[in-house]
C-alpha positions in Angstrom: 48.2 -22.8 249.0 49.7 -21.8 245.7 53.3 -20.7 245.8 55.5 -19.1 243.1 59.2 -19.3 242.6 61.3 -16.2 242.3 62.2 -17.0 238.8 58.6 -17.4 237.8 57.8 -14.1 239.5 60.4 -12.4 237.3 59.1 -14.1 234.2 55.6 -13.1 235.0 56.6 -9.4 234.9 57.2 -9.7 231.3 54.7 -11.6 229.3 53.2 -15.1 229.6 50.1 -17.1 228.7 47.6 -18.5 231.0 47.3 -22.2 230.2 44.7 -24.3 231.9 45.1 -28.0 231.4 43.7 -31.2 232.9 40.7 -29.4 234.3 39.2 -32.5 235.9 42.3 -34.1 237.5 42.2 -34.6 241.3 45.1 -32.2 241.9 43.3 -29.3 240.4 45.6 -28.0 237.6 48.4 -29.4 235.5 49.4 -25.8 234.8 48.0 -22.3 235.3 49.8 -19.2 234.4 48.8 -15.6 234.0 50.4 -13.6 231.3 49.8 -10.0 231.1 51.9 -7.4 229.7 54.0 -6.0 232.6 52.4 -7.2 235.7 53.3 -5.4 238.9 55.9 -7.0 241.2 54.1 -5.9 244.3 52.3 -3.1 246.1 53.3 -0.5 248.6 52.3 -1.2 251.3 51.8 -4.9 250.8 48.2 -6.1 250.3 47.8 -9.8 251.3 44.8 -12.1 251.6 44.0 -15.8 251.2 41.5 -17.4 248.8 39.7 -20.3 250.5 38.6 -22.9 247.9 36.5 -26.1 248.6 38.1 -29.3 247.4 34.9 -30.3 245.7 34.0 -29.1 242.2 37.2 -29.4 240.0 36.2 -26.5 237.6 35.8 -24.1 240.5 39.3 -25.0 241.7 40.6 -24.1 238.3 38.9 -20.7 238.0 40.0 -19.9 241.5 43.6 -20.4 240.4 42.9 -18.2 237.3 41.6 -15.4 239.5 44.5 -15.8 241.9 47.0 -15.3 239.1 45.1 -12.3 237.8 45.1 -10.8 241.3 48.9 -11.4 241.5 49.3 -9.5 238.3 48.0 -6.5 240.1 50.8 -6.9 242.7 48.6 -8.4 245.4 50.1 -11.1 247.6 47.5 -13.8 247.3 47.5 -17.3 248.7 45.1 -20.0 247.7 44.2 -22.8 250.1 42.0 -25.8 249.2 40.1 -27.4 252.1 37.1 -29.7 252.4 33.8 -28.2 253.5 33.5 -30.6 256.4 34.8 -29.7 258.9 37.2 -26.9 257.7 35.1 -24.5 255.7 32.1 -24.8 257.9 34.3 -24.1 260.9 36.1 -21.2 259.3 33.2 -19.4 257.5 29.8 -21.0 257.2 28.9 -22.3 260.7 31.8 -21.1 262.7 32.3 -21.3 266.5 32.2 -18.0 268.3 36.0 -17.9 268.4 36.2 -17.8 264.6 33.4 -15.4 263.8 34.7 -12.4 261.9 38.3 -13.6 262.0 40.7 -13.5 259.1 42.1 -16.6 257.5 45.3 -16.3 259.4 43.3 -16.1 262.6 41.2 -19.2 261.9 38.4 -17.6 259.9 38.4 -16.6 256.2 39.2 -13.7 253.9 37.5 -14.7 250.6 35.6 -17.9 250.1 34.8 -19.5 246.8 31.3 -20.9 247.0 28.4 -22.0 244.9 24.7 -21.6 245.7 21.8 -23.5 244.3 19.0 -21.0 244.7 15.2 -20.9 244.9 13.0 -19.6 242.1 11.8 -16.7 244.3 14.6 -14.2 245.2 14.7 -13.5 248.9 18.0 -11.8 249.8 16.9 -11.3 253.4 18.1 -14.8 254.5 21.6 -14.2 253.1 22.3 -10.6 253.9 20.2 -9.1 256.6 22.2 -8.2 259.7 19.9 -10.3 261.9 21.0 -13.4 259.9 24.7 -13.6 260.9 26.4 -17.0 261.0 26.4 -19.4 262.7 22.6 -19.4 263.1 21.9 -17.5 259.8 23.0 -17.4 256.2 24.8 -14.1 256.4 28.3 -15.6 256.8 29.7 -12.5 255.1 28.7 -10.6 258.3 27.4 -7.7 256.1 25.9 -5.0 258.3 24.4 -2.3 256.1 21.4 -0.2 257.1 20.2 0.4 253.5 20.5 -3.3 252.8 18.5 -4.2 255.9 15.8 -1.8 254.9 15.4 -3.1 251.4 15.5 -6.8 252.2 12.9 -6.3 254.9 10.7 -4.5 252.4 11.2 -7.4 249.9 10.2 -10.1 252.4 7.1 -8.3 253.8 5.6 -6.7 250.7 2.8 -8.9 249.2 2.4 -7.0 245.9 4.7 -8.7 243.3 5.2 -5.5 241.2 6.3 -3.4 244.2 8.3 -6.2 245.7 10.2 -6.8 242.4 11.0 -3.1 242.3 12.6 -3.4 245.7 14.5 -6.4 244.5 15.9 -4.3 241.6 16.9 -1.5 244.0 18.6 -4.1 246.3 20.6 -5.4 243.3 22.0 -2.0 242.6 23.2 -1.7 246.2 24.7 -5.2 246.3 26.3 -4.7 242.9 28.1 -1.6 244.2 29.0 -2.8 247.7 30.0 -6.4 246.7 29.7 -8.3 250.0 29.9 -11.2 247.6 31.6 -11.0 244.3 29.6 -13.0 241.8 31.5 -14.9 239.1 29.0 -16.7 237.0 25.5 -18.1 236.7 25.6 -21.8 236.1 24.2 -23.9 233.3 23.7 -27.4 234.6 24.6 -30.6 232.8 23.8 -34.1 234.2 24.8 -37.4 232.6 22.8 -40.6 232.9 22.4 -44.1 231.5 19.2 -43.8 229.5 19.4 -47.4 228.3 18.6 -48.5 231.9 16.3 -45.6 232.7 14.5 -44.8 229.4 12.7 -41.6 230.6 15.7 -40.1 232.3 16.1 -37.3 229.8 12.4 -36.2 230.1 12.7 -36.3 233.8 15.9 -34.4 234.3 14.9 -31.8 231.7 11.9 -30.9 233.9 12.9 -31.9 237.4 16.2 -30.4 238.4 17.1 -28.2 241.4 15.1 -27.0 243.3 12.8 -30.0 242.4 15.7 -32.3 243.3 16.5 -35.2 243.0 13.6 -36.8 241.1 14.6 -40.4 241.5 10.9 -41.5 242.1 10.0 -40.3 238.6 12.3 -42.7 236.8 11.2 -45.8 234.9 13.5 -48.8 235.4 12.3 -51.8 233.3 15.4 -53.8 234.0 15.2 -53.2 237.8 18.7 -51.8 237.8 20.0 -49.9 240.8 20.2 -46.1 240.4 23.7 -45.0 241.4 24.3 -41.3 241.6 27.8 -39.9 241.8 28.6 -36.5 243.2 31.8 -34.6 243.9 30.9 -33.5 247.4 30.6 -35.5 250.5 27.2 -37.0 251.6 26.5 -37.0 254.4 28.4 -33.7 254.8 26.7 -31.6 257.4 24.2 -34.4 257.7 21.0 -36.0 256.5 18.7 -33.8 258.6 17.7 -30.9 256.3 17.4 -28.4 259.1 21.0 -29.0 260.0 22.5 -28.9 256.5 22.9 -26.2 253.9 24.7 -28.7 251.6 23.6 -29.3 248.1 25.2 -32.8 248.2 23.2 -33.8 251.3 20.0 -33.1 249.3 20.6 -36.3 247.3 19.8 -38.1 250.5 17.6 -35.9 252.6 15.2 -34.9 249.8 14.3 -38.6 249.2 14.0 -39.5 252.9 12.0 -36.6 254.3 9.0 -34.7 253.0 8.0 -31.0 253.4 4.5 -29.6 253.8 4.6 -28.2 250.3 6.6 -29.1 247.2 7.8 -27.3 244.1 6.1 -29.3 241.4 8.7 -28.8 238.7 11.0 -26.2 237.2 8.7 -25.4 234.3 5.2 -24.7 235.7 6.9 -24.0 239.1 3.7 -24.4 241.2 3.9 -25.0 244.9 1.8 -28.2 245.5 0.6 -29.7 248.8 2.8 -32.6 250.0 2.3 -33.5 253.7 -0.2 -30.7 253.7 -3.4 -30.9 251.8 -4.2 -27.2 251.8 -3.4 -23.9 253.4 -5.1 -20.5 253.8 -4.4 -17.2 255.4 -6.5 -14.8 257.4 -7.1 -11.2 256.1 -4.2 -10.0 258.2 -1.8 -12.2 256.0 -0.1 -13.3 259.2 -2.3 -16.2 260.4 -1.8 -19.3 258.2 -3.9 -22.5 258.7 -2.3 -25.6 257.3 -4.4 -28.8 256.9 -2.4 -32.0 256.9 -2.6 -35.3 255.0 -4.2 -38.1 257.1 -3.1 -41.7 256.9 0.6 -40.9 256.3 3.1 -43.0 258.3 6.7 -42.7 259.0 9.0 -45.3 257.5 8.9 -47.2 260.8 5.1 -47.3 260.5 4.4 -44.8 263.2 1.6 -42.2 262.3 2.5 -38.7 261.1 0.5 -36.0 262.9 0.4 -32.3 263.5 2.6 -32.8 266.6 5.5 -33.7 264.2 5.0 -30.4 262.4 5.1 -28.3 265.6 8.0 -30.3 266.9 10.0 -29.6 263.7 9.5 -25.8 263.9 10.0 -25.7 267.6 13.3 -27.7 267.2 14.4 -25.4 264.4 14.1 -22.4 266.7 15.8 -24.2 269.7 19.2 -22.7 270.4 20.7 -26.0 271.5 19.7 -27.7 268.2 22.2 -25.5 266.3 20.5 -25.1 263.0 22.3 -22.8 260.5 19.0 -21.3 259.6 17.6 -20.8 263.1 17.7 -17.0 262.9 15.7 -17.1 259.7 12.9 -19.2 261.0 12.8 -17.3 264.3 12.4 -14.0 262.3 9.6 -15.4 260.0 7.7 -17.7 262.4 8.4 -15.6 265.5 8.9 -18.2 268.2 7.9 -21.6 269.4 4.6 -20.4 270.7 3.6 -19.2 267.2 2.9 -22.7 265.9 -0.1 -24.2 267.4 -1.8 -27.6 267.0 -5.5 -27.4 266.6 -6.2 -31.0 265.7 -4.1 -34.1 264.7 -4.4 -32.9 261.1 -4.2 -29.1 261.4 -1.6 -26.5 262.6 -1.8 -22.8 262.6 1.2 -20.4 262.1 0.8 -17.0 263.8 3.5 -14.9 262.0 4.7 -11.6 263.6 4.4 -9.9 260.2 3.4 -11.0 256.6 6.0 -12.9 254.7 5.8 -12.9 250.9 7.4 -16.3 250.5 5.8 -18.2 253.3 4.6 -21.1 251.2 7.9 -21.4 249.3 10.4 -20.8 252.1 8.6 -22.2 255.1 6.1 -24.8 254.1 8.3 -25.9 251.2 11.7 -25.6 252.7 11.6 -27.4 256.0 10.9 -31.1 255.8 9.1 -32.5 258.8 11.0 -34.6 261.4 9.8 -37.4 263.6 9.0 -36.3 267.1 8.7 -39.9 268.3 12.4 -40.5 267.6 14.1 -37.1 268.1 12.3 -36.2 271.3 14.7 -38.8 272.9 17.3 -36.0 272.6 15.2 -33.5 274.6 17.8 -33.3 277.4 20.4 -32.0 274.9 19.2 -31.4 271.3 22.8 -30.5 270.3 23.5 -34.2 270.3 21.2 -34.8 267.3 23.9 -33.3 264.9 26.4 -36.1 265.8 23.8 -38.9 266.0 23.4 -41.8 263.7 20.1 -40.2 262.7 21.9 -37.3 261.2 25.2 -38.9 260.3 24.6 -42.5 259.6 28.2 -42.9 258.3 30.0 -41.9 261.5 27.3 -40.9 264.0 26.9 -41.9 267.7 24.3 -44.3 269.0 24.6 -43.1 272.6 21.1 -41.5 272.8 19.4 -43.2 269.9 20.6 -45.9 267.4 17.9 -45.0 264.9 19.0 -44.4 261.3 17.3 -41.6 259.4 13.5 -42.1 259.3 11.2 -39.9 257.2 8.0 -40.1 255.3 9.6 -39.8 251.8 9.8 -42.1 248.9 13.1 -43.7 249.9 14.3 -45.2 253.2 17.9 -45.0 254.4 19.5 -48.5 254.7 23.3 -48.4 255.1 26.6 -46.6 254.5 29.7 -48.3 252.9 32.8 -46.5 254.0 35.1 -48.4 251.6 33.2 -47.0 248.6 31.8 -43.9 250.3 28.3 -45.0 249.2 24.9 -44.6 250.8 22.2 -47.1 250.1 18.5 -46.2 250.1 15.6 -48.4 249.2 12.1 -47.8 247.9 9.4 -46.9 250.5 6.5 -49.1 249.4 4.3 -47.4 252.0 4.8 -44.0 250.4 1.6 -41.9 250.4 -0.3 -40.4 247.5 -0.5 -36.8 246.4 -0.6 -35.0 243.0 2.3 -35.8 240.6 4.9 -36.9 243.1 2.8 -39.4 245.2 2.9 -43.2 244.8 -0.4 -43.5 243.1 0.2 -40.9 240.4 3.8 -42.1 239.9 2.7 -45.7 239.5 0.0 -44.8 237.1 2.6 -43.1 234.9 4.8 -46.2 235.0 7.3 -44.4 237.3 8.7 -45.1 240.8 10.4 -48.2 239.5 13.8 -47.8 241.1 14.0 -50.1 244.1 17.6 -49.5 245.1 19.1 -46.0 245.1 22.7 -45.3 245.9 24.6 -42.1 246.5 28.3 -42.3 246.1 31.0 -39.6 246.7 33.6 -39.5 243.9 35.6 -36.3 244.3 37.5 -36.2 241.0 35.8 -35.6 237.7 38.1 -38.0 235.8 37.5 -40.8 238.3 33.7 -40.1 238.1 33.7 -40.3 234.3 35.7 -43.5 234.4 33.2 -45.0 236.9 30.3 -44.0 234.6 32.0 -45.5 231.6 32.7 -48.7 233.4 29.1 -49.0 234.6 30.0 -48.5 238.3 27.7 -45.5 238.5 24.9 -44.4 236.1 24.4 -40.8 237.0 26.9 -37.8 237.2 25.8 -34.7 239.1 26.0 -31.2 237.6 28.8 -30.1 240.0 31.3 -32.1 237.9 30.9 -29.3 235.4 30.8 -31.8 232.5 30.9 -28.8 230.1 34.7 -29.0 230.6 34.6 -32.6 229.2 33.1 -32.2 225.7 34.8 -35.3 224.4 33.0 -37.3 227.1 29.7 -35.7 226.3 30.3 -36.4 222.6 31.1 -40.0 223.3 27.9 -40.8 225.2 25.6 -38.9 222.8 22.9 -36.3 223.5 20.3 -38.9 224.7 22.5 -39.5 227.7 22.7 -36.0 229.2 20.5 -33.0 229.9 21.5 -29.3 229.8 19.4 -26.7 231.6 19.5 -23.2 233.0 20.5 -23.7 236.5 19.2 -21.7 239.5 22.8 -21.4 240.6 25.6 -18.9 241.1 29.3 -19.1 241.8 30.8 -16.3 243.8 33.6 -15.1 246.1 32.1 -14.4 249.5 34.0 -11.6 251.4 34.5 -11.5 255.2 33.0 -8.1 255.8 34.7 -7.9 259.2 38.1 -8.2 257.5 40.1 -5.1 258.4 41.1 -4.5 254.7 38.5 -6.2 252.6 35.5 -5.6 254.8 35.7 -2.7 257.3 38.7 -1.1 255.5 40.1 0.1 258.9 43.6 -1.2 258.1 43.8 0.3 254.6 46.2 3.2 253.9 43.3 5.4 252.9 41.6 4.8 256.3 44.8 5.5 258.2 45.1 8.8 256.3 41.6 9.6 257.6 41.8 8.5 261.3 38.5 7.9 263.0 36.5 8.1 259.8 34.6 4.8 259.5 32.9 6.0 256.3 36.3 6.6 254.6 37.5 3.2 255.7 34.4 1.5 254.3 34.9 3.3 251.0 38.4 2.1 250.7 37.3 -1.5 251.4 34.7 -1.1 248.7 37.3 0.1 246.2 39.3 -3.1 246.9 36.3 -5.4 246.5 35.5 -3.6 243.2 39.1 -4.0 242.1 38.8 -7.8 242.7 35.6 -7.9 240.7 37.2 -6.0 237.8 40.1 -8.4 237.7 37.9 -11.4 237.5 37.9 -12.6 233.8 34.3 -13.9 233.8 33.9 -14.1 230.0 37.1 -15.9 229.5 36.4 -18.4 232.3 33.0 -19.1 230.7 34.1 -19.2 227.1 37.4 -21.1 227.4 37.2 -23.1 230.6 33.4 -23.9 230.6 33.1 -23.9 226.8 30.4 -21.3 226.8 28.2 -22.9 229.5 27.1 -20.1 231.9 26.7 -16.4 232.1 28.7 -13.7 233.9 26.8 -13.0 237.1 25.7 -9.7 238.7 24.3 -10.5 242.1 23.4 -13.4 244.4 20.6 -14.6 244.7 18.9 -12.9 241.8 19.6 -14.8 238.5 18.9 -13.8 234.9 20.4 -13.2 231.5 21.6 -9.6 231.1 22.1 -10.0 227.4 18.5 -11.1 226.6 16.7 -9.5 229.6 15.3 -12.9 230.7 14.8 -13.1 234.4 15.3 -16.6 235.8 14.3 -15.4 239.3 11.8 -12.7 240.0 13.0 -9.1 239.9 16.2 -9.5 238.0 17.5 -6.0 237.1 18.2 -5.9 233.4 19.8 -2.5 233.7 22.9 -3.9 235.3 25.9 -5.3 233.5 28.5 -7.6 235.0 31.8 -6.0 235.9 34.0 -6.0 232.8 37.5 -7.4 233.0 39.7 -4.3 233.3 43.1 -4.5 235.0 43.6 -0.8 234.5 40.5 0.2 236.4 41.3 -2.4 239.1 44.8 -0.9 239.6 43.4 2.6 239.8 41.0 1.5 242.5 43.8 0.0 244.5 45.7 3.2 244.2 42.7 5.2 245.5 42.7 2.9 248.5 46.4 3.7 249.0 48.2 0.7 247.3 50.8 1.7 244.7 52.5 -0.7 242.3 56.2 -1.1 243.3 57.3 -1.9 239.7 56.0 -2.8 236.3 55.0 -0.8 233.3 52.1 1.5 232.8 48.9 0.4 234.3 47.2 1.2 231.1 49.1 -1.6 229.3 47.6 -4.4 231.5 45.9 -7.1 229.4 45.1 -10.8 230.0 44.9 -13.7 227.7 43.5 -17.1 228.8 44.2 -20.2 226.7 42.8 -23.5 227.5 45.4 -25.9 226.3 44.8 -29.6 225.8 47.4 -30.6 223.2 50.7 -32.1 224.2 52.8 -29.2 223.0 50.9 -26.7 225.1 51.0 -29.0 228.1 54.8 -29.1 227.8 54.9 -25.3 227.7 52.6 -25.1 230.7 54.8 -27.4 232.7 57.6 -24.9 232.4 55.6 -22.2 234.1 53.6 -24.4 236.4 52.4 -23.0 239.7 52.7 -25.5 242.5 49.9 -26.4 244.9 51.2 -26.7 248.4 48.4 -28.2 250.5 48.0 -27.4 254.1 47.1 -30.2 256.4 43.4 -31.1 256.1 41.2 -32.0 259.0 38.8 -34.7 257.9 39.4 -37.3 255.2 36.7 -36.4 252.7 35.8 -33.1 251.0 32.2 -32.2 251.7 29.9 -30.2 249.6 28.3 -26.9 249.5 29.0 -23.4 250.5 27.6 -20.8 252.8 24.5 -21.4 254.9 21.7 -19.6 253.1 18.3 -20.1 254.5 16.1 -22.3 252.4 15.5 -22.8 249.6 19.1 -22.0 248.7 21.8 -24.6 249.3 25.5 -24.6 249.0 27.9 -26.6 246.8 
């Protein structure tokens, strides 16, 4: 966590400058300081909570420290703890054991979690926020339980009229904007770097095929037969290679090339949902009965035939309590149970939904890659053992039940893991099947699918990753390195070696809505002044969450830390540009504006909740300046005021990836 000396606390009461240096270094920050005119020394009573920050994504670690300092200026006692996703953050927040659900950070849970989501093109807040979707079997790790929210997200998911549905999305955004179960920070712009001398069509590919059409390795040309070596800051495998067991963005670099879904998002421009393992689908007039016809002649990578039994097995397994999927509750709600998927022939299955679902093709057919029954049925006595098997975790998994490595129907086959270099090796599946655009026939006809050896390597630090790229040890850098913080590197490689695109991503602070101060509000002074009044308590907690949002310097983080790449965000998971009115996801509410940075408003909200500054000048004088310093003179100044990072012991040697477990197609990073 970050600590602060008493001398620094006294200095910070006067005036200082926030200096951010060395953004990409492994330790996070060389120096971070907040300098506001007359920060409060504390609050009466004390308000304390902990910011939980993943060790992946160097830029996020930096803005978490900036926000911590801004909160401290309000007089809040704020710790910041950096831990890897696997196992720590999963266990505390995203997929917690029963003993940790709803607990504060000090009790083994979390208070506020910094996370990022890679989102789908179609906004479906049900999977993240409905009260039926609580973690660990659902994406609502916030534990938000709100009747109005439940009503709106259920109207969104079941209404088949796009105009009416998008109106409900806009209404939901207003509610989420006010209640703030998650406090959005920014909408990402993605930058990926690659060696286009070895892969000549890389820029054309990555401009069109980025998340959620990710990763598009099979689309690359490779005239020199060079290996494609992808570096990412998060651990892979993290939660594991099986898509149904992982919400990790970083795991997608493996799983999306090994396994295949029934339907596939063609690209991020036309955005069509195309048949993949399916050949077609249709629904009955009731909009609840879906018939899915399957591709014949497809084989698993071990040459066994793919059939309708594999499809039913996958959706039955996903709904099996012992399997332990973090999206089990979502599939149970949409599909309705194991008996609701029936096999009518070796090449046809029928889904009998309990009610219409507006995003059935996108979020069911397109979001759940099919798993091999002939391998995973070996775990039928205890499906919970799949998670720790070699099939799911080929790096450290057990071979007690099955020694099989991951086997799918996708374009690349898993081969091995090198623990010394934290590298996975996949090789081209020469028996890959054919289908429009992404299939082997179409790819070959376009001169693509030329990469034979595909490697995924974990390099946590951005500086180390850039060095590896410059030395030719890797030839692709993932977007989560936030290369926008490294303009000198981008200038050195030239515009033909990187792509910039509007990302379907958001960075946020997720709030534990069971927290007695931040969530329920039961322990706030305002609630204690209104005993037995749960509504008053909830209002006080909302004031505190709004104060945190007002004290988040979004514009400065984007303009000075990220060099203008990104936009202040309004809600998760609906993404758009409030300045231009452009909706990246359907239903974006252009009437809303991001919370403006305002320490005065934030302090007033805290006072309404019962927290009064113990010292400091007038609240109305609060200001904040952020300076990104890269010159030696500023670095020297920053060293004088440097905040120290005191790391708590970490379980697990490697930071993993991702964030909370949203139901597909969202992933965490």
